[in-house]
BAZALO-940819 format. One record per atom (N, C-alpha, C, O): residue in three letters; x, y, z. Coordinates in steps of 0.05 Angstrom, whole numbers, plus 5000, padded with zeros to 4 digits. Example, Ala and Ser with C-alpha at 12.3 -4.5 7.8 and 13.67 -1.06 7.14 Angstrom:
<sites>
ALA526448865156/ALA524649105156/ALA526449345156/ALA528549345169/SER525749555142/SER527349795143/SER525850015157/SER526850235161/
</sites>
This chain:
<sites>
MET501249694993/MET500449974992/MET502450294999/MET504350315014/GLU501150514984/GLU501750644983/GLU501150904969/GLU500650914945/PHE501151094987/PHE500051394981/PHE500751574984/PHE503251554985/SER499951864988/SER501852114989/SER498052374987/SER496352394970/CYS498352505016/CYS496452605018/CYS496452965027/CYS498553045039/ASP495153075024/ASP495153385038/ASP495753315072/ASP493853235085/ARG498253345086/ARG498253245110/ARG495953385131/ARG495553255152/GLU494153635129/GLU492353775137/GLU490053595136/GLU488753495154/LYS489553585109/LYS486953445104/LYS487653115114/LYS485853035128/MET489552935111/MET488652755132/MET488952805145/MET487452655158/LEU490152995168/LEU489353045207/LEU486653015204/LEU485552805210/SER485253225193/SER482453235204/SER480853015192/SER478453055191/VAL481552825185/VAL479852605178/VAL480952435189/VAL479252275195/PHE482952345197/PHE484752255229/PHE483552315255/PHE483552155274/GLN482552555255/GLN481152595281/GLN478652565284/GLN477552575307/THR477152515262/THR475352415264/THR475152115270/THR473552035286/ALA476451985260/ALA475451655256/ALA476251655295/ALA474951565314/ALA479251815293/ALA480351705333/ALA478551685348/ALA477951505365/ALA477251995338/ALA475452075363/ALA474651865374/ALA473751905397/VAL474751595367/VAL472051385373/VAL474351145392/VAL473750925402/VAL476851265392/VAL479550945397/VAL478051005431/VAL476351165437/PRO479150835445/PRO478850745474/PRO481950835477/PRO483950765464/ALA481451035502/ALA484751095510/ALA485250765523/ALA487450685519/ARG483350565539/ARG483550345554/ARG482450125539/ARG480250185530/SER483149935535/SER482349775515/SER483949485526/SER486349485526/PRO481949165538/PRO482948955547/PRO484048855514/PRO485348645512/LYS483449015488/LYS483448855454/LYS485449145448/LYS484349365443/SER489049115449/SER489749355440/SER490549315415/SER492849325406/ILE487349245399/ILE488049275377/ILE486049475367/ILE486449595346/LEU484249505380/LEU482349695375/LEU484049975387/LEU482250125395/GLN487150125393/GLN487650235401/GLN489450305367/GLN491750405369/ASN488650275350/ASN489350325323/ASN486850315304/ASN484750195307/VAL488250565274/VAL486250605262/VAL486850495234/VAL489050445224/LYS483950465220/LYS485850265195/LYS485650395170/LYS483350485169/PHE486950455148/PHE487550505120/PHE487150325099/PHE488550125096/ALA485250385085/ALA484850235076/ALA484350305046/ALA481950365042/ALA486350325018/ALA486850394990/ALA484650304976/ALA484850054976/GLU483250344967/GLU480650284951/GLU480250534928/GLU479050754930/GLY481750394900/GLY482450584880/GLY483350874882/GLY485550944890/PRO481651004875/PRO482651364882/PRO482251494906/PRO482651734910/ASN481351314927/ASN480351544961/ASN482151184970/ASN482750954963/ILE482351454998/ILE482651285027/ILE480851225040/ILE479651415050/VAL480050965046/VAL477751005074/VAL479150985106/VAL480250775114/VAL479051115115/VAL480251095143/VAL478851105170/VAL477651305177/MET478950895183/MET476450695199/MET477350685233/MET479550695244/ALA474550665241/ALA476450585283/ALA472750505292/ALA470450545286/THR474550395308/THR471350325327/THR472450145363/THR474550015366/ASP470850175378/ASP471050105402/ASP469349835399/ASP468949715420/LEU468549765380/LEU466149545379/LEU463549665391/LEU462249495403/ASP462249935391/ASP460549945412/ASP459150215377/ASP456950245366/ILE462150345372/ILE461250585356/ILE463650545332/ILE465950495339/SER462950585301/SER464550565284/SER464750795269/SER462750935264/VAL467050865261/VAL467051095245/VAL468351015212/VAL470350875206/ARG467151105201/ARG467851105176/ARG468951395154/ARG467451575147/VAL471651375148/VAL470951675141/VAL473151715114/VAL475551715113/VAL471351735096/VAL473651785066/VAL474352045060/VAL473352265063/LEU476251935052/LEU479252185050/LEU479852245019/LEU481752165005/GLU479052305016/GLU479352494979/GLU481752634978/GLU483252714996/GLY481852644951/GLY484652774948/GLY487552624941/GLY489352704927/ALA487352344959/ALA489952304961/ALA491152104931/ALA489851954916/ASP493952164931/ASP495452044899/ASP494951654916/ASP494351704939/VAL494951514914/VAL493551294917/VAL495651094891/VAL494851074868/ARG498750964901/ARG498950884873/ARG499150584881/ARG499750424864/SER498650494908/SER498050234910/SER495950224929/SER494850384944/GLU495650014924/GLU492449934937/GLU493349774966/GLU495749724967/GLY491649694989/GLY492049515010/GLY491049665033/GLY489749875034/VAL492049495055/VAL490649565078/VAL492749655104/VAL495049685096/VAL492449695124/VAL494649825141/VAL492649945168/VAL490650085168/ILE493949845188/ILE493549885219/ILE496750125226/ILE499250105223/VAL494850335238/VAL497850455256/VAL496850545277/VAL494450605278/PRO498250575298/PRO497050565327/PRO496750875319/PRO497751035303/VAL494750855337/VAL492851315345/VAL495351425352/VAL496351565335/ASP496551405372/ASP498151585382/ASP500951685370/ASP501751915373/PRO501951545361/PRO504451635345/PRO503751795319/PRO504651965305/PHE501251605321/PHE501151755284/PHE500152005282/PHE501052205271/GLY498151955297/GLY496452325296/GLY498352485311/GLY498152725308/SER500752365334/SER503152635332/SER504252685314/SER504952915309/ILE504852435298/ILE507652515270/ILE505352765249/ILE506252975239/LEU502752685248/LEU501552865235/LEU500653165247/LEU499653325232/ARG501153245281/ARG498953425292/ARG502653585291/ARG502853805279/GLU505153435304/GLU506853595304/GLU509053675266/GLU510453865260/SER508553475254/SER509953535224/SER509153825211/SER506953935212/SER511353925201/SER511654155197/SER510154135156/SER508954305142/ASP511453795148/ASP511253815113/ASP508553895106/ASP506753905123/ALA508253945088/ALA504854015079/ALA504353735051/ALA502853765031/ASN505853515058/ASN504453285047/ASN506853075058/ASN509253095063/MET505052885059/MET505152605077/MET506352395065/MET504252295055/HIS508152245058/HIS507551985036/HIS507751705064/HIS508951695085/VAL506251555055/VAL506051295066/VAL506351085059/VAL504651115041/VAL507050865056/VAL508950675051/VAL508250455069/VAL509350485091/ALA506950265069/ALA505950005085/ALA506849755064/ALA506249695041/THR508649645085/THR509349225072/THR509449115099/THR508749245119/GLU509948945099/GLU509248685113/GLU510848715130/GLU510248575149/SER513948905133/SER516048935154/SER515349265167/SER517049355182/GLY513149415160/GLY512749535174/GLY511649875164/GLY510649855142/THR511650125172/THR510050265152/THR512150525159/THR512650615181/SER513150605130/SER513850905124/SER512651105123/SER511251145104/VAL512751275142/VAL511351615148/VAL514051775129/VAL516351695132/ARG513251975113/ARG515552175108/ARG513952355093/ARG511752375081/GLY515752485101/GLY515452805089/GLY517652955082/GLY519852895091/ASP517353135067/ASP520253285053/ASP522253265072/ASP524453195064/ARG521953335100/ARG523953415125/ARG524053125141/ARG525253165161/SER523452905140/SER522952755161/SER521952525151/SER521452475128/ARG521552335176/ARG520952015161/ARG520551845190/ARG522251925206/PHE519551725196/PHE517551585207/PHE517051335205/PHE515651285185/GLN517751075223/GLN517950795218/GLN516550695236/GLN517350705259/ILE513950555230/ILE511650435249/ILE511750165249/ILE511050055228/PRO512450005270/PRO512449655259/PRO509149685246/PRO507149845247/ALA510049425235/ALA508049315232/ALA506249155244/ALA507648995257/ARG503949105246/ARG501649005256/ARG499748835232/ARG498948955212/ASN499248525237/ASN497448435217/ASN493948655216/ASN493048805234/PRO493248615197/PRO490848815197/PRO488648595194/PRO486648625208/ASP488748415179/ASP486948255192/ASP486848205221/ASP485548005221/GLU487248245240/GLU487948325264/GLU484448505278/GLU483048445298/TYR484248705259/TYR482148855261/TYR478948885257/TYR478348995236/PRO477148825271/PRO475148825263/PRO473648975241/PRO473749205231/VAL472248775236/VAL470948855205/VAL468749105213/VAL466449055221/ILE470149415208/ILE467949515190/ILE467349505165/ILE469049455147/GLU464149555161/GLU462449535136/GLU462249795130/GLU463549995135/ASP460449755118/ASP460350105096/ASP456250055082/ASP455150095060/THR455249925113/THR452849855101/THR450750135092/THR450450335105/PRO449650075066/PRO448350325058/PRO445550315064/PRO444450105057/TRP444650425071/TRP441650565082/TRP440050715063/TRP440950935058/GLU437150625045/GLU435250785040/GLU433950965053/GLU433451195045/ALA433350855073/ALA429951105083/ALA432751205117/ALA434251055128/TYR432351415120/TYR433751595136/TYR431051945140/TYR429051995127/HIS431952075156/HIS431252205169/HIS433252465159/HIS435552395165/GLU433352615153/GLU435052815146/GLU434953135154/GLU432753255151/ILE437453275164/ILE436953475184/ILE439353545184/ILE441253385185/PRO439653875183/PRO441454085174/PRO443954105200/PRO443254265217/ALA445554025204/ALA447253955221/ALA447854275237/ALA447754295262/ARG448254425225/ARG448254655254/ARG445454505269/ARG445054385291/VAL444254535254/VAL441154445270/VAL440254125290/VAL438054075301/LEU442753965289/LEU443353715298/LEU444453835318/LEU443653915339/ARG447153835304/ARG448754075329/ARG447154135354/ARG447253985373/GLU445554365354/GLU444054375372/GLU442854245399/GLU443154275423/LEU440854015375/LEU439553805379/LEU441053615411/LEU440253485431/ILE442953685403/ILE445153435407/ILE446253605447/ILE445853505469/HIS447253795443/HIS448754055453/HIS446954035466/HIS447453835480/ARG444554135474/ARG442454175498/ARG441453895511/ARG440653875534/THR441653745499/THR441253405507/THR443153205532/THR442853105554/THR445053235512/THR446953075525/THR447853115553/THR448852925564/PHE447453345566/PHE449753495594/PHE446753315610/PHE447453155628/ALA444853315608/ALA442953255625/ALA442052965629/ALA439952885639/THR444252805616/THR443852415619/THR446352395648/THR447852545661/ASP445652135647/ASP448252055676/ASP449151795659/ASP448351595647/VAL451451975668/VAL453251625647/VAL454251385664/VAL454951165655/GLU454351495697/GLU454151345728/GLU451651145730/GLU451250945744/SER450151295712/SER447351145729/SER447950875730/SER450350825727/THR445950615735/THR446250325737/THR444350215725/THR444549985715/ARG440850465722/ARG439750505699/ARG441050575666/ARG440850815659/TYR442050425651/TYR443450405636/TYR441750595618/TYR442850765604/ALA439350545619/ALA437450775591/ALA437950985603/ALA436851125585/LEU438951235626/LEU439051445631/LEU441751485621/LEU442051725618/GLY443851365614/GLY446051355594/GLY446051475558/GLY447751515541/GLY444351495561/GLY443051655536/GLY441951805523/GLY441552005537/VAL440951845498/VAL439752045492/VAL437251875477/VAL437551745456/LEU435051895489/LEU432851775469/LEU432152035445/LEU431752275448/ILE432151875423/ILE431352025398/ILE429151875391/ILE429351625394/GLU426452015381/GLU424151885368/GLU424552115329/GLU426052275317/PHE423152035328/PHE422951975295/PHE420352095278/PHE419851895265/ASP419152225272/ASP416852305259/ASP417152355242/ASP419352385232/ALA414052405226/ALA414152355191/ALA416052745186/ALA416952825165/GLU416052825200/GLU416253175185/GLU418153355220/GLU418753595222/ARG418553205237/ARG420153195260/ARG422052955288/ARG421552735297/MET423853135291/MET424852955304/MET425553035331/MET425953275331/THR425952935354/THR426152975390/THR427352835396/THR427252595389/ALA429753015416/ALA431652765427/ALA430552875454/ALA429653085461/VAL431052675464/VAL431152765495/VAL433652715510/VAL435452605496/GLY434452755540/GLY435952705562/GLY435852755587/GLY435752975597/THR435752475600/THR435152585641/THR436352465652/THR436752225646/ASP437252545667/ASP438652405692/ASP436652325719/ASP437652315741/GLY433652265714/GLY432152175736/GLY431552545757/GLY429852565775/ARG433152715750/ARG432353015770/ARG431953185753/ARG431053405761/ARG432453155724/ARG433053365711/ARG432353225673/ARG433353045659/LEU430453385671/LEU429553285638/LEU431153585622/LEU431553815632/ALA431753465593/ALA431753655576/ALA430753535546/ALA431053295540/LYS429753715530/LYS427553565501/LYS429153815496/LYS430054015508/MET428953665464/MET429053855440/MET427353725417/MET427453485413/GLU425953905404/GLU424553825382/GLU425953875358/GLU428253875366/ALA425953915341/ALA427254065305/ALA425753945281/ALA424853725277/ILE425554155268/ILE424554005241/ILE427453775227/ILE429953825227/ALA425653505215/ALA427153385201/ALA425753225177/ALA424053105189/ASN425553155153/ASN424453055129/ASN425252775131/ASN427552705124/SER423252595141/SER423352375131/SER422852225099/SER420952215082/VAL425252125100/VAL426751975067/VAL425951635072/VAL426451495091/GLY424251575045/GLY424251375048/GLY423051205066/GLY423850975072/GLY420751345078/GLY419151255101/GLY420051175120/GLY419050985133/HIS423151355126/HIS423151205151/HIS421851305182/HIS420651515186/ARG422051175193/ARG420351185210/ARG422251085245/ARG421451195266/GLY424050925246/GLY425550955267/GLY425650565269/GLY424050415257/GLY427950455287/GLY426450175294/GLY424750085304/GLY422950225313/ALA424749785308/ALA422049715336/ALA422549795356/ALA421249995360/ALA424149735374/ALA425749895403/ALA426850235401/ALA427650365382/ALA426350275430/ALA427250565435/ALA429250565419/ALA429850335411/THR430350725412/THR433051005397/THR433651105417/THR433151345422/ILE435250915435/ILE436851035462/ILE440750965447/ILE442350775444/VAL440751265442/VAL444351285439/VAL446251355457/VAL446051595463/PRO448051245469/PRO449751275485/PRO450151565477/PRO449651655455/THR451251695501/THR451351945502/THR454951995489/THR455652195478/ARG456251825493/ARG459351805485/ARG459351895450/ARG460752045436/ALA456751685445/ALA456851645403/ALA455651975407/ALA457452125400/MET453452135414/MET451652345404/MET455052515412/MET455452705396/GLN456452485424/GLN458352665427/GLN461252645403/GLN463052815404/ILE461252495389/ILE462952375376/ILE460652455348/ILE461652545328/ILE458052435349/ILE456552595314/ILE457052845320/ILE457352995301/GLU457252995352/GLU456953305357/GLU459653405340/GLU459153625331/ARG462153315333/ARG463853315342/ARG465653345320/ARG467853455318/SER463553185300/SER464153115262/SER462553305243/SER462753335219/LEU460553445263/LEU458753605253/LEU461853995247/LEU462854175260/VAL461953925229/VAL464254075231/VAL463154335210/VAL463454565217/GLU461354225176/GLU460554335161/GLU457654335166/GLU456254145161/MET456254675179/MET455354715184/MET451554665161/MET449254605165/ASP453454755138/ASP450354765125/ASP450054495120/ASP447654435115/THR451654305119/THR452254035114/THR448953905118/THR447554015135/PRO447853705102/PRO445653645112/PRO446853275126/PRO448853145119/VAL444953205143/VAL446253025154/VAL443752815167/VAL442152815186/HIS444652595140/HIS442752315157/HIS442452135164/HIS443951975152/LEU440451985188/LEU439951865204/LEU438651695203/LEU436551785195/ALA438551445207/ALA438051005207/ALA436751005223/ALA438351025242/ALA435150995231/ALA435850805257/ALA433950555258/ALA431550555251/PHE435550295268/PHE435550065263/PHE433849935291/PHE432950085308/ASP433649705293/ASP432349605315/ASP435049455340/ASP434549375363/ASN438049465326/ASN439549585357/ASN441649865349/ASN443249945366/SER441349955329/SER443750135320/SER442450375305/SER440450335292/LEU443650605307/LEU443150815296/LEU446550885283/LEU448850895291/GLY444450945251/GLY447151035228/GLY447551335225/GLY445851455239/VAL448451415219/VAL448751725205/VAL451151755191/VAL453551685192/ARG449451925176/ARG451951975145/ARG451852275150/ARG449852415156/ILE454952365146/ILE455052715150/ILE457852725121/ILE460252655126/GLY457352785103/GLY458452835074/GLY460452555075/GLY459152345078/ASN462652525074/ASN463952295071/ASN465352115098/ASN467151955097/THR463452215122/THR463452015148/THR460251905153/THR457952005156/ARG461851585154/ARG459451515170/ARG459651445197/ARG461851465208/ILE457451355212/ILE457751305246/ILE455751075244/ILE453751045230/VAL456450935259/VAL454750715263/VAL455850605297/VAL457850485305/SER452650785314/SER453150565349/SER451250505362/SER449150615369/ARG452450225367/ARG450050135382/ARG448050195396/ARG448850405405/LEU445550165408/LEU444550355415/LEU444550185448/LEU445849975450/VAL442750315476/VAL442750285499/VAL440250185508/VAL437950285506/GLU441249915522/GLU438949715519/GLU437649745543/GLU439249815561/GLY434549705552/GLY433449855573/GLY430249995565/GLY429450075543/ARG429149975586/ARG426450315589/ARG426350465589/ARG425750515612/TYR426650655578/TYR426851005572/TYR424751025594/TYR422950855595/PRO424951265620/PRO423151285635/PRO421051475605/PRO421551595584/ARG418751405620/ARG415851535610/ARG415951905602/ARG413652005600/TRP417452025599/TRP419152275586/TRP416852505592/TRP416852725604/ARG414452345577/ARG412352575578/ARG410352575603/ARG408452735604/ASP410652465616/ASP409752425643/ASP411152775660/ASP409852945672/VAL413152765656/VAL415152865671/VAL413553125667/VAL413553295685/PHE412653165650/PHE412553615641/PHE409753675656/PHE407553595648/PRO410353845681/PRO407953785686/PRO405753945669/PRO406154125653/LYS402753795679/LYS400653955677/LYS399854095682/LYS399354035706/ARG398854395678/ARG399054675696/ARG395954715685/ARG394954545670/THR394254935694/THR392555115687/THR392655355702/THR391255555695/ALA394155375723/ALA394855635737/ALA398455755744/ALA399655855763/ALA399155655717/ALA402455705725/ALA402955955728/ALA400956095728/THR405156085732/THR406256345742/THR408256235719/THR409656045717/ARG407456555699/ARG410156535675/ARG411456775675/ARG410456995670/ILE414456705682/ILE416956955677/ILE418556915657/ILE419856705656/ASP418857095642/ASP420957205615/ASP424557305640/ASP425557415660/LEU424957175618/LEU427857205632/LEU429557145605/LEU428657005588/ILE432157285603/ILE434557325598/ILE437157155586/ILE438757245570/VAL437356975594/VAL440556845588/VAL442456895603/VAL443456745620/GLY443157185595/GLY445957265595/GLY446357305639/GLY447657205657/PRO444057525635/PRO444957605663/PRO442757445677/PRO441557575694/LEU442157245675/LEU440657045696/LEU442456845703/LEU442056735724/LEU445256725684/LEU447556645692/LEU449156795702/LEU450956675715/ALA449157005702/ALA451757225721/ALA450357195739/ALA451156985750/ASN447457335757/ASN447657245778/ASN446156955781/ASN443757005782/VAL446456705783/VAL445556515789/VAL449256375797/VAL450056205813/ARG450456495781/ARG454556515797/ARG455556565809/ARG457356415817/GLN454856865821/GLN454156985858/GLN453556865855/GLN454356715837/ALA451556835868/ALA449156705879/ALA450956375889/ALA451156305912/ALA451856255871/ALA451955945875/ALA454456025886/ALA455755815891/ILE456456315896/ILE460156245913/ILE459956075929/ILE461555885927/PHE457856065952/PHE456555915979/PHE456255685971/PHE457355515985/ASN455255605955/ASN454555285959/ASN456355225951/ASN458055315937/ASP455854945968/ASP457954685973/ASP457054395964/ASP454854375953/LYS458554185968/LYS457053905958/LYS454553955976/LYS452353905964/ASP454354025997/ASP452753936019/ASP449754016021/ASP447753936032/SER450454236003/SER448254515999/SER449654705976/SER451654855972/ARG446654585961/ARG447554645930/ARG445154815919/ARG444854915896/GLY442754845949/GLY440154955935/GLY440655235935/GLY441955345952/LEU439055375908/LEU439455715903/LEU435655705911/LEU433855545905/GLU435555945926/GLU432656025932/GLU432756255910/GLU434256455908/PHE430556165891/PHE429256395866/PHE427156535888/PHE426156385904/SER426456795888/SER423856885899/SER423057135882/SER424057355889/PHE421357125860/PHE419757325842/PHE417857555858/PHE415957525873/ASP419157785849/ASP417257965860/ASP417158145840/ASP418758135822/ALA414758385842/ALA414558505822/ALA416558745816/ALA416758955829/GLY418258685792/GLY419758885785/GLY422558765789/GLY424458885779/ARG423258435810/ARG425858415818/ARG425458165811/ARG423458105799/VAL428257925820/VAL428457685826/VAL431057775849/VAL432657955847/LYS430757615865/LYS433657555886/LYS433457275887/LYS431657105884/ILE436257275893/ILE437156845894/ILE439556975912/ILE441157155915/ALA438556695921/ALA439556655953/ALA440556415962/ALA439056225964/ALA443056405967/ALA443956105986/ALA445456246007/ALA446256476012/ALA445355916021/ALA446255906039/ALA448755646054/ALA448255406051/ALA450655736067/ALA452055346061/ALA453755386097/ALA455955486100/THR452655316110/THR453955136140/THR457955246137/THR459255196117/ASN459155406161/ASN461355456162/ASN462155586130/ASN464255716129/LEU461355576115/LEU460855796084/LEU461156086092/LEU463056226097/GLY457656136089/GLY457656426090/GLY454156396076/GLY452756196074/SER453456696068/SER451256636047/SER451756836027/SER453656986024/SER450056826015/SER449856945982/SER446157125972/SER444557015958/GLU445857345980/GLU443657455970/GLU444257645942/GLU446257775944/ILE443257655926/ILE444557815903/ILE440457795883/ILE438657625878/GLU440958045880/GLU437758195860/GLU438458335845/GLU440258495851/TYR437258315818/TYR437058465801/TYR434458525787/TYR432558365782/PRO434558705783/PRO431058785766/PRO430258565737/PRO431458425721/LEU428058615742/LEU425658425731/LEU424258555720/LEU423658755731/ALA422958505691/ALA420158605683/ALA418058455689/ALA416858385669/TYR417158375708/TYR415058165725/TYR413258365738/TYR413958565750/ASP410658285733/ASP409058515762/ASP407358175763/ASP405058265766/GLY407057965763/GLY405857725777/GLY405957615806/GLY408157565816/PRO404557585814/PRO404757435839/PRO408157415858/PRO410257415845/PRO408157395894/PRO410557365895/PRO410056995890/PRO408056855890/ILE413356965884/ILE413556635883/ILE415456535884/ILE417056595866/SER415956385900/SER419456345903/SER419556025896/SER417355895895/VAL422655865890/VAL422655595882/VAL426155585891/VAL428155735893/VAL425355295896/VAL429355225910/VAL430454955891/VAL430754715895/LEU430955105871/LEU433954935857/LEU436654935850/LEU438255125849/ASP437154555846/ASP440354605852/ASP440854725824/ASP439754725802/ASN442854825835/ASN444655105827/ASN446555045802/ASN447455245790/ARG447254815793/ARG448354615774/ARG446954495749/ARG448054395729/TYR444054525756/TYR443054375740/TYR441054605722/TYR439654585702/VAL441754845740/VAL441355225730/VAL442755225706/VAL442355225682/ILE444755245728/ILE447255285709/ILE447455165675/ILE447555285653/ASP447454895684/ASP448354705648/ASP445954835641/ASP445855005623/PHE444654785650/PHE441754905624/PHE442455265609/PHE442055355586/LEU443355375629/LEU442655605617/LEU446555685607/LEU447255915605/ARG447555555604/ARG451855485585/ARG450855365564/ARG452655235553/VAL448255335552/VAL448055155525/VAL446255335512/VAL444455235498/LEU446255475513/LEU443655795507/LEU446156055500/LEU448156085514/SER445956135489/SER446156355475/SER445656615500/SER443256635506/PRO447656795513/PRO446757025526/PRO445357115520/PRO443957215537/GLN444657185490/GLN441557445486/GLN438757205479/GLN437057245461/GLN438756985495/GLN437356815492/GLN434456895512/GLN434356925536/ALA433056915498/ALA430556935516/ALA428256765524/ALA426156795513/ILE428656555544/ILE427356365569/ILE424556375571/ILE423356545558/GLN423356195588/GLN421256295602/GLN419856165626/GLN418555965618/LEU419856195644/LEU420956015668/LEU418055955681/LEU417056125696/GLU416855735674/GLU413655635692/GLU413355535720/GLU412655305725/LEU413655655730/LEU412355555761/LEU409155645763/LEU407555815754/GLU409755305792/GLU407455395810/GLU407555285833/GLU407155045836/GLY408155515858/GLY409455395876/GLY411655175885/GLY412254965874/PRO412655275909/PRO415755145914/PRO415654945901/PRO417054905881/GLN413654745912/GLN413254505910/GLN412854375884/GLN412754135884/GLY412754485865/GLY413154305836/GLY414854515823/GLY415854735828/ALA414554245796/ALA417554225782/ALA417454365759/ALA415854335741/ALA420454645760/ALA419954885736/ALA421654805718/ALA423554655714/LEU419854995703/LEU419054805669/LEU421055105661/LEU420555315674/PHE423055125640/PHE424155265621/PHE423755145598/PHE423754915591/THR423055555578/THR422055305561/THR423355665533/THR423655905539/THR423755535511/THR425155705493/THR423455755467/THR422655525464/ASP422455885448/ASP421355905422/ASP422255745407/ASP420755715387/ASP424655595405/ASP425755445381/ASP425755135389/ASP426954965376/GLY423855075415/GLY423154825416/GLY425054585428/GLY425354355420/TYR426454765456/TYR427154745469/TYR425754715503/TYR424754935506/SER425354595523/SER424254605547/SER426754395565/SER428754265559/TYR425354475586/TYR427454345606/TYR426554335639/TYR426454505657/VAL426154165638/VAL425354055672/VAL426654055690/VAL428653915687/VAL426454145710/VAL428154105743/VAL426854085761/VAL425754305766/MET426253895777/MET425953885797/MET427254055834/MET429554075843/PRO424454165847/PRO425554195851/PRO426754165883/PRO426253935890/LEU428054305903/LEU429254145922/LEU427954245949/LEU426754465947/SER428054145971/SER426554226008/SER428954476010/SER431354496007/ARG426454656019/ARG427454866035/ARG429454816056/ARG430855016062/ASP429854606068/ASP432454626083/ASP434654486071/ASP436554406084/ARG434454456044/ARG436154406033/ARG437354756031/ARG439454806020/
</sites>
């Protein structure tokens, strides 16, 4: 196998595939990336057996076809640290040579037949969504999942497909984030027979692969996996097994709730100030809304207390609720500072419901006042 390619282009494709490589694995072969020269292109592949990535490296000068696997760390370092414009790769049974204009590296050979087969299974039915919308959808839900829970279903994002819509839900049992977006069904795609619960790590890898924001992304749900096409990149992830919570039941059903209009930037800045005196044993912030103002207060034994007040265009009745500062900050961080949001409350014991005008909802369960 022999080919030459622009170093920056090879690095970009390599990093996309290498994102799935496990830092530790009992199977050392998985800590490699596979290159396959097929015709005029190079296919770069990696897997951890749960998530697989295939990326087509276009524009390479392929002089002889073949397959080679290279260890992710040294090969990635070569591409990052080299200042050469082009790299020339020659793989033989004795090893792999990587050369630039002023550099040369030799990597020991390893049998590529030991590497798991990563098939490029085509699919005709899928949902199509713009990359920038999918990125928002992932960014606004993955933070609410719980990858350490023994309830494995909470360690992933639930995706539901309708004819013209896609919904993503993330929860850890104490808060829930839901994002809806327009997504067109192609070929009659409706998803698999089972719930499509995608591991949080897979969603994060998909998000990092969304570089070109105007690129259409294709998602296809099968009975035990999710396939994603992003230009020349193919990502396939196994689904999380387990029963997902009845998330629609989490949303409060109210007829007389108090609605408060807020802006992300000022709210986040004041929540951070008030949370200075929170610790691991006392994370509650009391939000008190009154005519023309909101007061955010916290107190922690042996630390101190804080009380932050700022003006607010609110003329409703006095109402207050105690919320975990981490959950409020997590929510506000995934939004732009200029984003307008609405908070819906119905007393100190009811869940707080945050919403935006672009299909995003976030539910947080309140804390007791003795926190």
